[in-house]
C-alpha positions in Angstrom: -0.1 0.2 0.0 2.8 2.4 0.9 4.5 1.7 -2.4 1.5 2.6 -4.4 0.7 5.7 -2.6 4.4 6.8 -2.8 4.3 5.9 -6.5 1.2 8.1 -7.0 3.0 11.2 -5.1 6.2 10.8 -6.7 4.2 11.0 -10.2 2.1 13.9 -9.4 5.4 15.8 -8.2 7.0 14.9 -11.3 4.0 16.5 -13.3 4.3 19.5 -11.3 8.2 19.7 -11.8 7.7 19.2 -15.6 5.0 22.1 -15.6 7.6 24.4 -13.6 10.5 23.5 -15.8 8.4 24.0 -19.1 7.4 27.6 -17.7 10.8 28.5 -16.6 12.6 27.2 -20.0 9.9 28.8 -22.2 8.8 31.8 -20.5 12.2 32.6 -19.1 14.0 32.2 -22.8 11.4 34.8 -23.9 10.8 37.2 -21.0 14.2 36.8 -19.7 15.7 38.5 -22.8 13.4 41.2 -22.9 14.0 41.9 -19.1 17.7 41.5 -19.7 17.6 44.1 -22.5 15.4 46.6 -20.3 17.4 46.2 -16.8 20.8 45.1 -17.9 21.5 46.7 -21.3 22.0 43.5 -23.2 23.1 41.2 -20.4 21.8 37.9 -20.0 21.6 37.6 -16.0 17.7 37.0 -15.9 17.8 34.8 -19.0 20.5 32.4 -17.5 19.2 32.3 -14.3 15.7 31.2 -15.6 17.3 28.6 -17.9 19.2 27.2 -15.2 16.4 26.9 -12.5 14.0 25.5 -15.4 17.0 23.0 -16.1 17.1 22.0 -12.3 13.2 21.7 -12.3 13.8 19.3 -15.5 16.3 16.8 -13.7 13.9 17.1 -10.5 11.2 15.8 -12.9 13.2 13.1 -14.2 14.5 12.1 -10.9 10.9 12.0 -9.4 9.6 10.0 -12.6 12.6 7.3 -12.1 11.8 6.9 -8.6 8.4 6.3 -9.2 9.1 3.6 -11.7 11.6 2.3 -9.1 9.1 2.1 -6.2 6.2 1.1 -8.3 8.0 -1.7 -10.1 9.6 -3.0 -7.0 13.2 -2.5 -8.4 16.6 -2.2 -6.6 16.4 -5.3 -4.1 19.4 -7.0 -3.4 20.2 -10.1 -6.0 17.8 -8.3 -8.6 19.6 -6.8 -11.8 21.1 -3.6 -11.6 20.1 -3.3 -7.9 22.5 -0.7 -6.9 21.4 1.5 -9.9 17.8 1.3 -8.9 18.7 2.0 -5.0 20.7 5.0 -6.0 17.5 6.5 -7.9 15.3 5.7 -5.0 17.9 7.7 -2.9 18.0 10.4 -5.2 14.2 10.6 -5.2 14.4 11.0 -1.1 16.7 14.0 -1.9 14.2 15.3 -4.4 11.6 15.5 -1.5 13.7 17.7 0.4 13.6 20.0 -2.6 9.9 19.7 -2.8 9.5 20.6 0.7 11.9 23.8 0.7 10.2 24.8 -2.6 6.5 24.5 -1.2 7.6 25.9 2.2 8.9 29.0 0.6 6.3 29.6 -1.7 3.5 30.2 1.1 0.6 29.7 -1.0 -2.4 31.8 -2.3 -4.3 34.0 0.2 -7.6 32.1 -0.4 -8.9 29.3 1.7 -8.3 26.8 -1.5 -4.7 28.1 -1.9 -4.0 27.6 1.8 -5.5 24.2 1.7 -3.4 23.2 -1.6 -0.2 24.5 -0.1 -0.9 22.3 3.2 -1.8 19.2 1.1 1.4 19.7 -1.2 3.6 20.2 2.0 2.3 17.2 3.8 2.5 14.9 0.8 6.3 16.2 0.5 6.9 15.1 4.0 5.2 11.9 3.8 7.1 11.2 0.6 10.4 12.0 2.0 9.9 9.8 5.0 8.4 6.9 2.8 10.9 7.1 0.2 13.7 7.0 2.7 12.0 4.0 4.2 11.7 2.4 0.4 15.6 3.2 0.3 16.4 1.4 3.7 14.3 -1.6 2.5 16.4 -1.9 -0.8 19.7 -1.5 1.1 19.1 -4.0 3.7 20.7 -7.1 3.0 18.0 -9.4 4.6 14.9 -7.7 2.9 13.4 -9.8 0.2 11.3 -7.9 -2.8 7.6 -8.2 -2.5 6.0 -11.1 -4.1 4.8 -10.7 -7.6 1.1 -9.5 -7.9 -1.1 -12.3 -9.4 -2.4 -11.4 -12.8 -6.0 -12.1 -13.4 
């Protein structure tokens, strides 16, 4: 049950990071050039900053997506093919959760009740996902933990 919920949380976070990356990369390249021309006489400070933040968001999107795949498919247990790689991916997913918590906590949310409720849900999901991802990583790193049994088809 924990793995299913964590996979859903990671998948939704990857969508949020993808939207943020798209926004920063596309809007950053267009408006960043205009703002640079207006404020810095042709410098590229704002454009480079927005493109860098968009790239970081894109990396976080990929990390959350691959961690969701690893958790959802039960990959990374000892003795499985490429176990160390999948364990590392789950560990990176735990690190992404810290970034998610910092990003959401620093945003403050919209002033309305819906914005505050959404902010609380996003922050709670990040905290829960951070704990669960760390537990999934620990389970995969333990030498006595066996992978879960396969789900019967049909």
